[in-house]
All heavy atoms as TSV, in Angstrom:
chain	resi	resn	atom	element	x	y	z
A	1	MET	N	N	0.848	-1.177	0.000
A	1	MET	CA	C	0.000	0.000	0.000
A	1	MET	C	C	0.894	1.241	0.000
A	1	MET	O	O	1.842	1.337	0.760
A	1	MET	CB	C	-0.916	-0.014	1.222
A	1	MET	CG	C	-1.818	1.198	1.306
A	1	MET	SD	S	-2.842	1.214	2.787
A	1	MET	CE	C	-4.037	-0.020	2.367
A	2	ALA	N	N	0.573	2.183	-0.838
A	2	ALA	CA	C	1.358	3.413	-0.933
A	2	ALA	C	C	1.149	4.278	0.302
A	2	ALA	O	O	0.108	4.239	0.937
A	2	ALA	CB	C	0.953	4.181	-2.184
A	3	ASN	N	N	2.138	5.058	0.599
A	3	ASN	CA	C	2.095	5.925	1.773
A	3	ASN	C	C	1.827	7.360	1.326
A	3	ASN	O	O	2.658	8.238	1.469
A	3	ASN	CB	C	3.420	5.810	2.529
A	3	ASN	CG	C	3.339	6.408	3.903
A	3	ASN	OD1	O	2.255	6.586	4.449
A	3	ASN	ND2	N	4.466	6.739	4.476
A	4	HIS	N	N	0.654	7.573	0.757
A	4	HIS	CA	C	0.289	8.897	0.262
A	4	HIS	C	C	-0.231	9.753	1.400
A	4	HIS	O	O	-0.971	9.277	2.254
A	4	HIS	CB	C	-0.787	8.787	-0.821
A	4	HIS	CG	C	-0.330	8.004	-2.010
A	4	HIS	ND1	N	0.630	8.463	-2.869
A	4	HIS	CD2	C	-0.692	6.787	-2.458
A	4	HIS	CE1	C	0.837	7.560	-3.807
A	4	HIS	NE2	N	0.057	6.529	-3.578
A	5	PRO	N	N	0.125	11.034	1.388
A	5	PRO	CA	C	-0.402	11.917	2.431
A	5	PRO	C	C	-1.927	12.029	2.341
A	5	PRO	O	O	-2.480	12.055	1.254
A	5	PRO	CB	C	0.249	13.266	2.132
A	5	PRO	CG	C	1.380	12.984	1.216
A	5	PRO	CD	C	1.040	11.717	0.495
A	6	ALA	N	N	-2.560	12.048	3.484
A	6	ALA	CA	C	-3.992	12.322	3.531
A	6	ALA	C	C	-4.161	13.826	3.371
A	6	ALA	O	O	-3.207	14.588	3.518
A	6	ALA	CB	C	-4.561	11.871	4.879
A	7	ALA	N	N	-5.361	14.243	3.078
A	7	ALA	CA	C	-5.620	15.677	3.032
A	7	ALA	C	C	-5.279	16.259	4.399
A	7	ALA	O	O	-5.568	15.658	5.436
A	7	ALA	CB	C	-7.084	15.930	2.699
A	8	ALA	N	N	-4.646	17.411	4.382
A	8	ALA	CA	C	-4.294	18.054	5.647
A	8	ALA	C	C	-5.554	18.300	6.467
A	8	ALA	O	O	-6.591	18.692	5.938
A	8	ALA	CB	C	-3.573	19.372	5.386
A	9	LEU	N	N	-5.473	18.021	7.739
A	9	LEU	CA	C	-6.596	18.210	8.647
A	9	LEU	C	C	-6.660	19.686	9.032
A	9	LEU	O	O	-5.719	20.208	9.646
A	9	LEU	CB	C	-6.393	17.349	9.900
A	9	LEU	CG	C	-7.463	17.379	10.963
A	9	LEU	CD1	C	-8.763	16.772	10.429
A	9	LEU	CD2	C	-7.003	16.606	12.187
A	10	PRO	N	N	-7.735	20.384	8.660
A	10	PRO	CA	C	-7.805	21.808	9.020
A	10	PRO	C	C	-7.997	21.987	10.529
A	10	PRO	O	O	-8.833	21.319	11.133
A	10	PRO	CB	C	-9.007	22.330	8.242
A	10	PRO	CG	C	-9.763	21.146	7.768
A	10	PRO	CD	C	-8.881	19.943	7.889
A	11	LEU	N	N	-7.200	22.874	11.108
A	11	LEU	CA	C	-7.319	23.166	12.535
A	11	LEU	C	C	-8.229	24.364	12.742
A	11	LEU	O	O	-8.263	25.278	11.924
A	11	LEU	CB	C	-5.942	23.469	13.124
A	11	LEU	CG	C	-4.923	22.343	13.108
A	11	LEU	CD1	C	-3.612	22.827	13.726
A	11	LEU	CD2	C	-5.439	21.128	13.852
A	12	ARG	N	N	-8.925	24.351	13.848
A	12	ARG	CA	C	-9.754	25.497	14.204
A	12	ARG	C	C	-8.846	26.609	14.717
A	12	ARG	O	O	-7.742	26.373	15.200
A	12	ARG	CB	C	-10.762	25.082	15.269
A	12	ARG	CG	C	-11.827	24.142	14.708
A	12	ARG	CD	C	-12.710	23.618	15.834
A	12	ARG	NE	N	-13.862	22.896	15.333
A	12	ARG	CZ	C	-13.872	21.611	15.018
A	12	ARG	NH1	N	-12.765	20.885	15.131
A	12	ARG	NH2	N	-14.972	21.033	14.576
A	13	ARG	N	N	-9.345	27.816	14.642
A	13	ARG	CA	C	-8.586	29.002	15.053
A	13	ARG	C	C	-8.075	28.848	16.487
A	13	ARG	O	O	-8.828	28.531	17.397
A	13	ARG	CB	C	-9.480	30.229	14.966
A	13	ARG	CG	C	-8.804	31.500	15.441
A	13	ARG	CD	C	-9.683	32.659	15.197
A	13	ARG	NE	N	-9.648	32.858	13.748
A	13	ARG	CZ	C	-9.551	34.027	13.157
A	13	ARG	NH1	N	-9.543	35.122	13.876
A	13	ARG	NH2	N	-9.504	34.132	11.863
A	14	GLY	N	N	-6.803	29.073	16.654
A	14	GLY	CA	C	-6.192	29.030	17.979
A	14	GLY	C	C	-5.798	27.649	18.475
A	14	GLY	O	O	-5.115	27.534	19.492
A	15	ASP	N	N	-6.208	26.602	17.797
A	15	ASP	CA	C	-5.937	25.249	18.287
A	15	ASP	C	C	-4.478	24.837	18.137
A	15	ASP	O	O	-3.954	24.117	18.984
A	15	ASP	CB	C	-6.830	24.222	17.597
A	15	ASP	CG	C	-8.263	24.237	18.119
A	15	ASP	OD1	O	-8.564	25.028	19.038
A	15	ASP	OD2	O	-9.078	23.446	17.603
A	16	ARG	N	N	-3.806	25.275	17.080
A	16	ARG	CA	C	-2.408	24.857	16.885
A	16	ARG	C	C	-1.560	25.230	18.101
A	16	ARG	O	O	-0.794	24.419	18.603
A	16	ARG	CB	C	-1.806	25.466	15.624
A	16	ARG	CG	C	-0.339	25.058	15.448
A	16	ARG	CD	C	0.246	25.470	14.123
A	16	ARG	NE	N	-0.245	24.681	13.024
A	16	ARG	CZ	C	0.243	23.496	12.665
A	16	ARG	NH1	N	1.228	22.960	13.350
A	16	ARG	NH2	N	-0.261	22.859	11.639
A	17	ARG	N	N	-1.727	26.430	18.571
A	17	ARG	CA	C	-0.923	26.891	19.718
A	17	ARG	C	C	-1.165	26.012	20.947
A	17	ARG	O	O	-0.218	25.594	21.623
A	17	ARG	CB	C	-1.262	28.340	20.022
A	17	ARG	CG	C	-0.443	28.912	21.135
A	17	ARG	CD	C	-0.665	30.416	21.251
A	17	ARG	NE	N	-0.024	30.909	22.448
A	17	ARG	CZ	C	-0.559	31.782	23.259
A	17	ARG	NH1	N	-1.719	32.312	22.983
A	17	ARG	NH2	N	0.074	32.170	24.325
A	18	LYS	N	N	-2.424	25.718	21.236
A	18	LYS	CA	C	-2.751	24.898	22.401
A	18	LYS	C	C	-2.238	23.474	22.224
A	18	LYS	O	O	-1.671	22.891	23.156
A	18	LYS	CB	C	-4.278	24.892	22.617
A	18	LYS	CG	C	-4.701	24.179	23.860
A	18	LYS	CD	C	-4.208	24.905	25.095
A	18	LYS	CE	C	-4.737	24.267	26.355
A	18	LYS	NZ	N	-4.157	24.882	27.541
A	19	LEU	N	N	-2.411	22.903	21.034
A	19	LEU	CA	C	-1.925	21.548	20.779
A	19	LEU	C	C	-0.405	21.478	20.925
A	19	LEU	O	O	0.126	20.526	21.508
A	19	LEU	CB	C	-2.347	21.097	19.377
A	19	LEU	CG	C	-3.850	20.829	19.203
A	19	LEU	CD1	C	-4.204	20.761	17.720
A	19	LEU	CD2	C	-4.266	19.562	19.930
A	20	GLU	N	N	0.300	22.490	20.427
A	20	GLU	CA	C	1.764	22.520	20.567
A	20	GLU	C	C	2.174	22.627	22.029
A	20	GLU	O	O	3.154	22.007	22.453
A	20	GLU	CB	C	2.343	23.670	19.748
A	20	GLU	CG	C	2.285	23.407	18.252
A	20	GLU	CD	C	2.691	24.593	17.402
A	20	GLU	OE1	O	2.782	25.736	17.938
A	20	GLU	OE2	O	2.907	24.387	16.197
A	21	GLN	N	N	1.423	23.375	22.812
A	21	GLN	CA	C	1.709	23.475	24.249
A	21	GLN	C	C	1.551	22.111	24.914
A	21	GLN	O	O	2.361	21.732	25.756
A	21	GLN	CB	C	0.784	24.490	24.915
A	21	GLN	CG	C	1.091	25.916	24.576
A	21	GLN	CD	C	0.058	26.889	25.140
A	21	GLN	OE1	O	-1.037	26.496	25.548
A	21	GLN	NE2	N	0.403	28.164	25.143
A	22	TRP	N	N	0.492	21.381	24.553
A	22	TRP	CA	C	0.264	20.061	25.127
A	22	TRP	C	C	1.403	19.107	24.778
A	22	TRP	O	O	1.839	18.331	25.617
A	22	TRP	CB	C	-1.058	19.486	24.648
A	22	TRP	CG	C	-2.268	20.109	25.276
A	22	TRP	CD1	C	-2.308	21.049	26.258
A	22	TRP	CD2	C	-3.622	19.818	24.957
A	22	TRP	NE1	N	-3.606	21.370	26.559
A	22	TRP	CE2	C	-4.434	20.629	25.780
A	22	TRP	CE3	C	-4.231	18.978	24.041
A	22	TRP	CZ2	C	-5.823	20.593	25.724
A	22	TRP	CZ3	C	-5.617	18.937	23.987
A	22	TRP	CH2	C	-6.401	19.742	24.826
A	23	VAL	N	N	1.867	19.158	23.535
A	23	VAL	CA	C	2.940	18.259	23.100
A	23	VAL	C	C	4.217	18.526	23.901
A	23	VAL	O	O	4.927	17.600	24.270
A	23	VAL	CB	C	3.194	18.403	21.582
A	23	VAL	CG1	C	4.470	17.712	21.162
A	23	VAL	CG2	C	2.012	17.847	20.790
A	24	LYS	N	N	4.508	19.780	24.189
A	24	LYS	CA	C	5.753	20.164	24.866
A	24	LYS	C	C	5.677	20.095	26.386
A	24	LYS	O	O	6.709	20.093	27.052
A	24	LYS	CB	C	6.144	21.579	24.455
A	24	LYS	CG	C	6.497	21.691	22.990
A	24	LYS	CD	C	6.754	23.129	22.601
A	24	LYS	CE	C	6.996	23.251	21.114
A	24	LYS	NZ	N	7.127	24.643	20.693
A	25	SER	N	N	4.480	20.024	26.931
A	25	SER	CA	C	4.301	20.087	28.373
A	25	SER	C	C	4.744	18.801	29.072
A	25	SER	O	O	4.516	17.696	28.582
A	25	SER	CB	C	2.825	20.353	28.693
A	25	SER	OG	O	2.623	20.313	30.090
A	26	SER	N	N	5.339	18.954	30.231
A	26	SER	CA	C	5.700	17.790	31.041
A	26	SER	C	C	4.596	17.439	32.036
A	26	SER	O	O	4.684	16.430	32.727
A	26	SER	CB	C	7.010	18.051	31.783
A	26	SER	OG	O	6.857	19.152	32.660
A	27	THR	N	N	3.551	18.270	32.102
A	27	THR	CA	C	2.466	18.011	33.048
A	27	THR	C	C	1.195	17.485	32.379
A	27	THR	O	O	0.294	17.039	33.071
A	27	THR	CB	C	2.120	19.287	33.837
A	27	THR	OG1	O	1.723	20.311	32.928
A	27	THR	CG2	C	3.313	19.751	34.653
A	28	VAL	N	N	1.146	17.530	31.063
A	28	VAL	CA	C	-0.017	17.008	30.332
A	28	VAL	C	C	0.109	15.490	30.285
A	28	VAL	O	O	1.195	14.956	30.031
A	28	VAL	CB	C	-0.057	17.606	28.900
A	28	VAL	CG1	C	-1.057	16.889	28.029
A	28	VAL	CG2	C	-0.387	19.084	28.968
A	29	PRO	N	N	-0.982	14.765	30.539
A	29	PRO	CA	C	-0.920	13.299	30.453
A	29	PRO	C	C	-0.395	12.847	29.082
A	29	PRO	O	O	-0.690	13.465	28.056
A	29	PRO	CB	C	-2.373	12.869	30.657
A	29	PRO	CG	C	-3.004	14.001	31.410
A	29	PRO	CD	C	-2.307	15.240	30.920
A	30	ALA	N	N	0.378	11.774	29.088
A	30	ALA	CA	C	1.029	11.286	27.863
A	30	ALA	C	C	0.028	10.993	26.753
A	30	ALA	O	O	0.288	11.281	25.586
A	30	ALA	CB	C	1.849	10.042	28.177
A	31	GLY	N	N	-1.115	10.441	27.088
A	31	GLY	CA	C	-2.124	10.138	26.073
A	31	GLY	C	C	-2.632	11.382	25.376
A	31	GLY	O	O	-2.802	11.397	24.155
A	32	ARG	N	N	-2.852	12.429	26.134
A	32	ARG	CA	C	-3.320	13.683	25.544
A	32	ARG	C	C	-2.245	14.284	24.643
A	32	ARG	O	O	-2.530	14.764	23.556
A	32	ARG	CB	C	-3.714	14.688	26.618
A	32	ARG	CG	C	-4.246	15.987	26.002
A	32	ARG	CD	C	-4.615	17.024	27.019
A	32	ARG	NE	N	-5.702	16.553	27.836
A	32	ARG	CZ	C	-6.118	17.173	28.935
A	32	ARG	NH1	N	-5.549	18.293	29.324
A	32	ARG	NH2	N	-7.114	16.680	29.641
A	33	ALA	N	N	-1.001	14.246	25.094
A	33	ALA	CA	C	0.097	14.771	24.279
A	33	ALA	C	C	0.233	13.966	22.983
A	33	ALA	O	O	0.460	14.535	21.915
A	33	ALA	CB	C	1.398	14.738	25.070
A	34	ARG	N	N	0.074	12.653	23.063
A	34	ARG	CA	C	0.152	11.806	21.873
A	34	ARG	C	C	-0.966	12.144	20.892
A	34	ARG	O	O	-0.746	12.277	19.693
A	34	ARG	CB	C	0.098	10.332	22.288
A	34	ARG	CG	C	0.280	9.357	21.157
A	34	ARG	CD	C	0.376	7.894	21.590
A	34	ARG	NE	N	-0.297	7.547	22.824
A	34	ARG	CZ	C	0.310	7.339	23.997
A	34	ARG	NH1	N	1.606	7.438	24.111
A	34	ARG	NH2	N	-0.389	7.026	25.071
A	35	ARG	N	N	-2.166	12.330	21.399
A	35	ARG	CA	C	-3.295	12.688	20.527
A	35	ARG	C	C	-3.069	14.061	19.895
A	35	ARG	O	O	-3.362	14.265	18.715
A	35	ARG	CB	C	-4.598	12.653	21.319
A	35	ARG	CG	C	-4.965	11.243	21.755
A	35	ARG	CD	C	-6.332	11.143	22.383
A	35	ARG	NE	N	-6.487	11.854	23.631
A	35	ARG	CZ	C	-6.240	11.337	24.835
A	35	ARG	NH1	N	-5.794	10.104	24.956
A	35	ARG	NH2	N	-6.446	12.047	25.919
A	36	ALA	N	N	-2.531	14.999	20.664
A	36	ALA	CA	C	-2.240	16.329	20.121
A	36	ALA	C	C	-1.210	16.230	19.004
A	36	ALA	O	O	-1.337	16.897	17.975
A	36	ALA	CB	C	-1.728	17.247	21.234
A	37	ARG	N	N	-0.221	15.392	19.183
A	37	ARG	CA	C	0.811	15.220	18.148
A	37	ARG	C	C	0.204	14.630	16.879
A	37	ARG	O	O	0.543	15.043	15.769
A	37	ARG	CB	C	1.927	14.334	18.688
A	37	ARG	CG	C	3.108	14.289	17.770
A	37	ARG	CD	C	4.336	13.778	18.489
A	37	ARG	NE	N	5.448	13.801	17.551
A	37	ARG	CZ	C	6.296	12.812	17.386
A	37	ARG	NH1	N	6.194	11.730	18.114
A	37	ARG	NH2	N	7.257	12.894	16.504
A	38	ILE	N	N	-0.695	13.668	17.027
A	38	ILE	CA	C	-1.383	13.080	15.865
A	38	ILE	C	C	-2.134	14.164	15.104
A	38	ILE	O	O	-2.045	14.249	13.874
A	38	ILE	CB	C	-2.344	11.954	16.305
A	38	ILE	CG1	C	-1.549	10.745	16.791
A	38	ILE	CG2	C	-3.287	11.565	15.168
A	38	ILE	CD1	C	-2.381	9.687	17.504
A	39	VAL	N	N	-2.861	14.998	15.810
A	39	VAL	CA	C	-3.634	16.060	15.162
A	39	VAL	C	C	-2.703	17.061	14.474
A	39	VAL	O	O	-2.951	17.463	13.333
A	39	VAL	CB	C	-4.571	16.758	16.174
A	39	VAL	CG1	C	-5.218	17.993	15.579
A	39	VAL	CG2	C	-5.640	15.777	16.663
A	40	LEU	N	N	-1.618	17.447	15.139
A	40	LEU	CA	C	-0.686	18.402	14.533
A	40	LEU	C	C	-0.037	17.832	13.275
A	40	LEU	O	O	0.062	18.527	12.252
A	40	LEU	CB	C	0.398	18.797	15.539
A	40	LEU	CG	C	-0.053	19.746	16.641
A	40	LEU	CD1	C	1.025	19.858	17.717
A	40	LEU	CD2	C	-0.393	21.112	16.068
A	41	LEU	N	N	0.415	16.600	13.324
A	41	LEU	CA	C	1.033	15.990	12.148
A	41	LEU	C	C	0.012	15.827	11.027
A	41	LEU	O	O	0.338	15.979	9.846
A	41	LEU	CB	C	1.676	14.653	12.515
A	41	LEU	CG	C	2.893	14.745	13.437
A	41	LEU	CD1	C	3.325	13.352	13.899
A	41	LEU	CD2	C	4.037	15.480	12.774
A	42	SER	N	N	-1.235	15.553	11.388
A	42	SER	CA	C	-2.301	15.458	10.393
A	42	SER	C	C	-2.551	16.812	9.748
A	42	SER	O	O	-2.773	16.903	8.544
A	42	SER	CB	C	-3.591	14.952	11.040
A	42	SER	OG	O	-3.434	13.627	11.496
A	43	ALA	N	N	-2.501	17.860	10.540
A	43	ALA	CA	C	-2.690	19.212	10.010
A	43	ALA	C	C	-1.558	19.592	9.058
A	43	ALA	O	O	-1.766	20.365	8.124
A	43	ALA	CB	C	-2.778	20.217	11.152
A	44	ASP	N	N	-0.385	19.029	9.289
A	44	ASP	CA	C	0.765	19.304	8.424
A	44	ASP	C	C	0.733	18.471	7.140
A	44	ASP	O	O	1.608	18.635	6.292
A	44	ASP	CB	C	2.064	19.056	9.185
A	44	ASP	CG	C	2.291	20.078	10.290
A	44	ASP	OD1	O	1.653	21.154	10.256
A	44	ASP	OD2	O	3.097	19.802	11.197
A	45	GLY	N	N	-0.255	17.578	7.022
A	45	GLY	CA	C	-0.441	16.816	5.797
A	45	GLY	C	C	0.408	15.564	5.667
A	45	GLY	O	O	0.541	15.028	4.569
A	46	LEU	N	N	0.966	15.070	6.758
A	46	LEU	CA	C	1.746	13.839	6.685
A	46	LEU	C	C	0.833	12.649	6.408
A	46	LEU	O	O	-0.345	12.651	6.783
A	46	LEU	CB	C	2.500	13.588	7.996
A	46	LEU	CG	C	3.893	14.205	8.081
A	46	LEU	CD1	C	3.821	15.702	8.161
A	46	LEU	CD2	C	4.639	13.620	9.224
A	47	ALA	N	N	1.398	11.627	5.781
A	47	ALA	CA	C	0.659	10.397	5.513
A	47	ALA	C	C	0.297	9.722	6.837
A	47	ALA	O	O	1.067	9.775	7.806
A	47	ALA	CB	C	1.494	9.453	4.663
A	48	LYS	N	N	-0.848	9.082	6.867
A	48	LYS	CA	C	-1.312	8.447	8.104
A	48	LYS	C	C	-0.329	7.411	8.624
A	48	LYS	O	O	-0.082	7.329	9.826
A	48	LYS	CB	C	-2.676	7.810	7.882
A	48	LYS	CG	C	-3.771	8.810	7.597
A	48	LYS	CD	C	-5.068	8.084	7.286
A	48	LYS	CE	C	-6.156	9.031	6.866
A	48	LYS	NZ	N	-7.396	8.308	6.545
A	49	GLN	N	N	0.252	6.615	7.721
A	49	GLN	CA	C	1.207	5.592	8.150
A	49	GLN	C	C	2.467	6.238	8.712
A	49	GLN	O	O	3.049	5.742	9.673
A	49	GLN	CB	C	1.552	4.663	6.984
A	49	GLN	CG	C	2.239	3.392	7.431
A	49	GLN	CD	C	1.365	2.538	8.344
A	49	GLN	OE1	O	0.168	2.371	8.125
A	49	GLN	NE2	N	1.961	2.008	9.389
A	50	GLU	N	N	2.889	7.353	8.154
A	50	GLU	CA	C	4.045	8.091	8.659
A	50	GLU	C	C	3.755	8.616	10.062
A	50	GLU	O	O	4.597	8.539	10.957
A	50	GLU	CB	C	4.395	9.252	7.721
A	50	GLU	CG	C	5.504	10.148	8.208
A	50	GLU	CD	C	6.881	9.510	8.195
A	50	GLU	OE1	O	7.065	8.490	7.501
A	50	GLU	OE2	O	7.772	10.039	8.883
A	51	ILE	N	N	2.571	9.167	10.252
A	51	ILE	CA	C	2.171	9.661	11.574
A	51	ILE	C	C	2.182	8.516	12.572
A	51	ILE	O	O	2.731	8.638	13.671
A	51	ILE	CB	C	0.775	10.317	11.519
A	51	ILE	CG1	C	0.809	11.571	10.642
A	51	ILE	CG2	C	0.281	10.648	12.931
A	51	ILE	CD1	C	-0.564	12.125	10.300
A	52	ALA	N	N	1.591	7.392	12.189
A	52	ALA	CA	C	1.537	6.229	13.076
A	52	ALA	C	C	2.937	5.807	13.503
A	52	ALA	O	O	3.184	5.537	14.689
A	52	ALA	CB	C	0.804	5.080	12.382
A	53	GLY	N	N	3.852	5.754	12.556
A	53	GLY	CA	C	5.223	5.368	12.869
A	53	GLY	C	C	5.925	6.349	13.783
A	53	GLY	O	O	6.624	5.962	14.714
A	54	ARG	N	N	5.741	7.631	13.530
A	54	ARG	CA	C	6.393	8.661	14.360
A	54	ARG	C	C	5.863	8.673	15.777
A	54	ARG	O	O	6.607	8.909	16.729
A	54	ARG	CB	C	6.195	10.045	13.751
A	54	ARG	CG	C	7.022	10.303	12.538
A	54	ARG	CD	C	6.897	11.755	12.146
A	54	ARG	NE	N	7.592	12.040	10.902
A	54	ARG	CZ	C	7.874	13.250	10.497
A	54	ARG	NH1	N	7.521	14.304	11.211
A	54	ARG	NH2	N	8.500	13.440	9.356
A	55	VAL	N	N	4.544	8.462	15.912
A	55	VAL	CA	C	3.910	8.573	17.231
A	55	VAL	C	C	3.923	7.248	17.981
A	55	VAL	O	O	3.800	7.219	19.195
A	55	VAL	CB	C	2.474	9.131	17.077
A	55	VAL	CG1	C	1.769	9.247	18.411
A	55	VAL	CG2	C	2.509	10.491	16.392
A	56	GLY	N	N	4.080	6.140	17.248
A	56	GLY	CA	C	4.105	4.831	17.897
A	56	GLY	C	C	2.725	4.246	18.128
A	56	GLY	O	O	2.476	3.607	19.150
A	57	VAL	N	N	1.824	4.499	17.183
A	57	VAL	CA	C	0.467	3.957	17.253
A	57	VAL	C	C	0.163	3.278	15.920
A	57	VAL	O	O	0.975	3.301	15.009
A	57	VAL	CB	C	-0.573	5.068	17.539
A	57	VAL	CG1	C	-0.314	5.718	18.895
A	57	VAL	CG2	C	-0.584	6.123	16.440
A	58	THR	N	N	-1.020	2.692	15.814
A	58	THR	CA	C	-1.434	2.070	14.563
A	58	THR	C	C	-2.167	3.083	13.690
A	58	THR	O	O	-2.640	4.117	14.172
A	58	THR	CB	C	-2.361	0.875	14.821
A	58	THR	OG1	O	-3.548	1.353	15.471
A	58	THR	CG2	C	-1.671	-0.175	15.693
A	59	ARG	N	N	-2.285	2.753	12.412
A	59	ARG	CA	C	-2.995	3.658	11.506
A	59	ARG	C	C	-4.460	3.845	11.924
A	59	ARG	O	O	-4.969	4.970	11.847
A	59	ARG	CB	C	-2.878	3.140	10.074
A	59	ARG	CG	C	-3.493	4.105	9.104
A	59	ARG	CD	C	-3.223	3.718	7.702
A	59	ARG	NE	N	-4.127	4.492	6.850
A	59	ARG	CZ	C	-4.148	4.399	5.563
A	59	ARG	NH1	N	-3.335	3.588	4.943
A	59	ARG	NH2	N	-4.992	5.116	4.865
A	60	PRO	N	N	-5.170	2.788	12.359
A	60	PRO	CA	C	-6.547	3.020	12.818
A	60	PRO	C	C	-6.639	4.030	13.969
A	60	PRO	O	O	-7.620	4.769	14.076
A	60	PRO	CB	C	-7.030	1.635	13.247
A	60	PRO	CG	C	-6.226	0.694	12.399
A	60	PRO	CD	C	-4.867	1.355	12.304
A	61	VAL	N	N	-5.625	4.076	14.817
A	61	VAL	CA	C	-5.613	5.066	15.909
A	61	VAL	C	C	-5.496	6.471	15.322
A	61	VAL	O	O	-6.179	7.402	15.769
A	61	VAL	CB	C	-4.482	4.769	16.918
A	61	VAL	CG1	C	-4.303	5.914	17.907
A	61	VAL	CG2	C	-4.755	3.473	17.646
A	62	VAL	N	N	-4.659	6.630	14.310
A	62	VAL	CA	C	-4.537	7.931	13.640
A	62	VAL	C	C	-5.880	8.323	13.040
A	62	VAL	O	O	-6.341	9.457	13.210
A	62	VAL	CB	C	-3.431	7.901	12.561
A	62	VAL	CG1	C	-3.421	9.197	11.759
A	62	VAL	CG2	C	-2.070	7.650	13.196
A	63	ASP	N	N	-6.531	7.379	12.353
A	63	ASP	CA	C	-7.850	7.647	11.768
A	63	ASP	C	C	-8.850	8.084	12.835
A	63	ASP	O	O	-9.620	9.026	12.633
A	63	ASP	CB	C	-8.386	6.410	11.050
A	63	ASP	CG	C	-7.635	6.088	9.775
A	63	ASP	OD1	O	-7.044	7.008	9.175
A	63	ASP	OD2	O	-7.649	4.904	9.377
A	64	LYS	N	N	-8.823	7.397	13.961
A	64	LYS	CA	C	-9.756	7.691	15.063
A	64	LYS	C	C	-9.601	9.128	15.558
A	64	LYS	O	O	-10.582	9.859	15.696
A	64	LYS	CB	C	-9.504	6.713	16.208
A	64	LYS	CG	C	-10.262	6.995	17.474
A	64	LYS	CD	C	-9.855	5.980	18.534
A	64	LYS	CE	C	-10.454	6.260	19.877
A	64	LYS	NZ	N	-10.056	5.226	20.857
A	65	TRP	N	N	-8.349	9.551	15.797
A	65	TRP	CA	C	-8.148	10.882	16.369
A	65	TRP	C	C	-8.303	11.990	15.345
A	65	TRP	O	O	-8.735	13.092	15.677
A	65	TRP	CB	C	-6.816	10.946	17.125
A	65	TRP	CG	C	-6.937	10.101	18.348
A	65	TRP	CD1	C	-6.357	8.883	18.573
A	65	TRP	CD2	C	-7.782	10.347	19.467
A	65	TRP	NE1	N	-6.781	8.378	19.777
A	65	TRP	CE2	C	-7.659	9.255	20.349
A	65	TRP	CE3	C	-8.635	11.379	19.824
A	65	TRP	CZ2	C	-8.348	9.181	21.558
A	65	TRP	CZ3	C	-9.319	11.303	21.025
A	65	TRP	CH2	C	-9.176	10.219	21.871
A	66	ARG	N	N	-8.003	11.697	14.085
A	66	ARG	CA	C	-8.302	12.671	13.022
A	66	ARG	C	C	-9.814	12.913	12.978
A	66	ARG	O	O	-10.266	14.059	12.919
A	66	ARG	CB	C	-7.832	12.152	11.667
A	66	ARG	CG	C	-6.360	12.265	11.402
A	66	ARG	CD	C	-6.011	11.694	10.028
A	66	ARG	NE	N	-6.735	12.363	8.966
A	66	ARG	CZ	C	-6.252	13.356	8.225
A	66	ARG	NH1	N	-5.018	13.781	8.411
A	66	ARG	NH2	N	-6.984	13.905	7.286
A	67	ALA	N	N	-10.582	11.823	13.012
A	67	ALA	CA	C	-12.043	11.939	12.934
A	67	ALA	C	C	-12.609	12.662	14.142
A	67	ALA	O	O	-13.494	13.522	14.011
A	67	ALA	CB	C	-12.665	10.544	12.796
A	68	ARG	N	N	-12.114	12.320	15.328
A	68	ARG	CA	C	-12.633	12.983	16.535
A	68	ARG	C	C	-12.357	14.484	16.505
A	68	ARG	O	O	-13.211	15.278	16.889
A	68	ARG	CB	C	-12.031	12.357	17.787
A	68	ARG	CG	C	-12.667	11.046	18.118
A	68	ARG	CD	C	-12.362	10.638	19.524
A	68	ARG	NE	N	-12.966	9.350	19.810
A	68	ARG	CZ	C	-12.862	8.727	20.963
A	68	ARG	NH1	N	-12.179	9.275	21.946
A	68	ARG	NH2	N	-13.434	7.575	21.143
A	69	TYR	N	N	-11.146	14.853	16.085
A	69	TYR	CA	C	-10.849	16.278	16.023
A	69	TYR	C	C	-11.735	16.957	14.970
A	69	TYR	O	O	-12.268	18.041	15.219
A	69	TYR	CB	C	-9.372	16.549	15.720
A	69	TYR	CG	C	-9.111	18.035	15.661
A	69	TYR	CD1	C	-8.897	18.761	16.827
A	69	TYR	CD2	C	-9.151	18.725	14.458
A	69	TYR	CE1	C	-8.719	20.130	16.806
A	69	TYR	CE2	C	-8.969	20.106	14.418
A	69	TYR	CZ	C	-8.761	20.790	15.582
A	69	TYR	OH	O	-8.608	22.159	15.547
A	70	ALA	N	N	-11.888	16.343	13.817
A	70	ALA	CA	C	-12.705	16.916	12.738
A	70	ALA	C	C	-14.144	17.125	13.212
A	70	ALA	O	O	-14.770	18.137	12.875
A	70	ALA	CB	C	-12.672	16.024	11.504
A	71	GLU	N	N	-14.668	16.198	13.996
A	71	GLU	CA	C	-16.053	16.287	14.476
A	71	GLU	C	C	-16.224	17.254	15.639
A	71	GLU	O	O	-17.205	17.999	15.672
A	71	GLU	CB	C	-16.538	14.907	14.920
A	71	GLU	CG	C	-16.707	13.925	13.793
A	71	GLU	CD	C	-16.963	12.513	14.311
A	71	GLU	OE1	O	-17.192	12.326	15.526
A	71	GLU	OE2	O	-16.913	11.585	13.474
A	72	ARG	N	N	-15.285	17.224	16.588
A	72	ARG	CA	C	-15.500	17.938	17.849
A	72	ARG	C	C	-14.424	18.937	18.232
A	72	ARG	O	O	-14.502	19.538	19.305
A	72	ARG	CB	C	-15.640	16.920	18.975
A	72	ARG	CG	C	-16.845	16.015	18.809
A	72	ARG	CD	C	-17.002	15.105	19.986
A	72	ARG	NE	N	-16.799	13.722	19.537
A	72	ARG	CZ	C	-16.489	12.720	20.312
A	72	ARG	NH1	N	-16.320	12.917	21.586
A	72	ARG	NH2	N	-16.344	11.518	19.824
A	73	GLY	N	N	-13.395	19.059	17.415
A	73	GLY	CA	C	-12.330	19.992	17.763
A	73	GLY	C	C	-11.583	19.537	19.002
A	73	GLY	O	O	-11.414	18.338	19.224
A	74	MET	N	N	-11.143	20.456	19.803
A	74	MET	CA	C	-10.349	20.153	20.988
A	74	MET	C	C	-11.124	19.292	21.989
A	74	MET	O	O	-10.518	18.530	22.738
A	74	MET	CB	C	-9.892	21.440	21.664
A	74	MET	CG	C	-8.953	22.296	20.834
A	74	MET	SD	S	-7.328	21.604	20.632
A	74	MET	CE	C	-6.619	21.998	22.206
A	75	ALA	N	N	-12.420	19.398	22.002
A	75	ALA	CA	C	-13.225	18.596	22.921
A	75	ALA	C	C	-13.169	17.112	22.555
A	75	ALA	O	O	-13.421	16.254	23.397
A	75	ALA	CB	C	-14.679	19.071	22.912
A	76	GLY	N	N	-12.847	16.817	21.300
A	76	GLY	CA	C	-12.777	15.429	20.838
A	76	GLY	C	C	-11.572	14.737	21.408
A	76	GLY	O	O	-11.465	13.559	21.486
């Protein structure tokens, strides 16, 4: 299967800054930071398999968090 980039995930206004803070924070739970990283890499247009490899999750996990963010934004 080819590793083509998915369409970049559009971020809502102001979300990039907050997501980047979560990724860099030492006090944010690891799961939240991992999900924030998935969303940020998705927004940058990386291929789902590439994101999965960088973050250490499976492609279905990437799909799940892309969809949750698309539906609910930061609340997802």
